[in-house]
C-alpha positions in Angstrom: -27.8 -31.3 0.0 -29.5 -27.9 0.0 -29.3 -25.8 -3.3 -28.2 -22.2 -3.3 -30.8 -19.5 -3.8 -28.3 -17.5 -5.7 -25.6 -19.3 -7.7 -22.0 -18.8 -6.2 -23.1 -17.6 -2.8 -21.8 -20.7 -1.1 -18.4 -20.3 -2.6 -18.4 -16.6 -1.6 -19.2 -17.5 2.0 -16.5 -20.0 2.1 -13.9 -17.4 0.8 -15.2 -14.9 3.4 -14.7 -17.5 6.1 -11.2 -18.2 4.8 -10.3 -14.6 4.8 -11.8 -14.0 8.3 -9.7 -16.9 9.7 -6.5 -15.8 7.8 -6.8 -12.3 9.2 -7.1 -13.5 12.7 -4.3 -16.0 12.4 -2.1 -13.2 10.7 -2.6 -10.9 13.7 -2.1 -13.5 16.2 1.2 -14.5 14.6 2.6 -11.0 14.0 1.6 -9.9 17.4 2.7 -13.0 19.3 -0.7 -13.5 20.7 -3.0 -16.4 21.3 -5.6 -17.3 18.7 -8.5 -15.8 20.8 -6.5 -12.5 21.1 -5.8 -12.6 17.4 -9.5 -12.9 16.8 -10.2 -9.9 19.1 -7.6 -7.8 17.2 -9.2 -8.8 13.8 -12.6 -7.8 15.1 -11.3 -4.5 16.2 -9.6 -3.7 13.0 -12.7 -4.6 11.0 -14.9 -2.6 13.3 -12.9 0.5 13.0 -12.3 0.1 9.2 -8.5 -0.8 9.2 -9.1 -4.3 7.7 -11.7 -6.3 5.8 -12.1 -9.7 4.4 -12.0 -9.8 0.6 -14.6 -12.3 -0.5 -13.4 -12.3 -4.1 -9.8 -13.4 -3.3 -10.5 -15.0 0.1 -7.7 -13.0 1.7 -7.7 -10.4 4.5 -7.0 -6.9 3.4 -5.3 -4.2 5.6 -5.5 -0.6 4.8 -2.1 0.3 6.0 1.0 -1.7 6.8 1.5 0.1 10.2 -1.5 -1.8 11.5 0.6 -5.0 11.3 3.0 -3.7 13.9 3.1 -5.8 17.0 2.6 -3.0 19.4 -0.5 -1.7 17.4 -2.0 -5.3 17.5 -1.3 -5.5 21.2 -3.0 -2.2 21.9 -6.1 -3.2 19.8 -6.5 -6.3 22.0 -6.1 -4.2 25.2 -8.7 -1.8 24.0 -11.0 -4.3 22.3 -13.9 -4.2 24.9 -14.0 -0.3 24.7 -13.6 -0.1 21.0 -16.1 -2.8 20.1 -18.8 -1.3 22.3 -18.7 1.9 20.2 -20.5 2.5 17.0 -18.6 1.7 13.8 -16.4 4.6 12.3 -18.6 7.2 10.6 -16.8 7.0 7.3 -17.9 3.3 7.0 -21.6 4.3 6.7 -23.3 3.9 3.3 -24.2 6.9 1.4 -27.8 8.1 1.8 -28.3 6.7 5.3 
């Protein structure tokens, strides 16, 4: 078994993965979508800054409850190709860059 270069990173990666999966499953369930469409919606929400995977708690975080409405989730899936082709939202850039 390979050792970690930095202690705790394996656990953090597992929590990130769990949060990522839970976010996609939540959106698929609330939107009445397939698992692949739930994944697309999750990717769109993360890309535009409406959601993120909390690596400390291992849970998805949504910035506003309105993003969990079924029609909003379906619109995100419908516009996924267009939105994911754009650059990330400008307010998500780090300071100093």
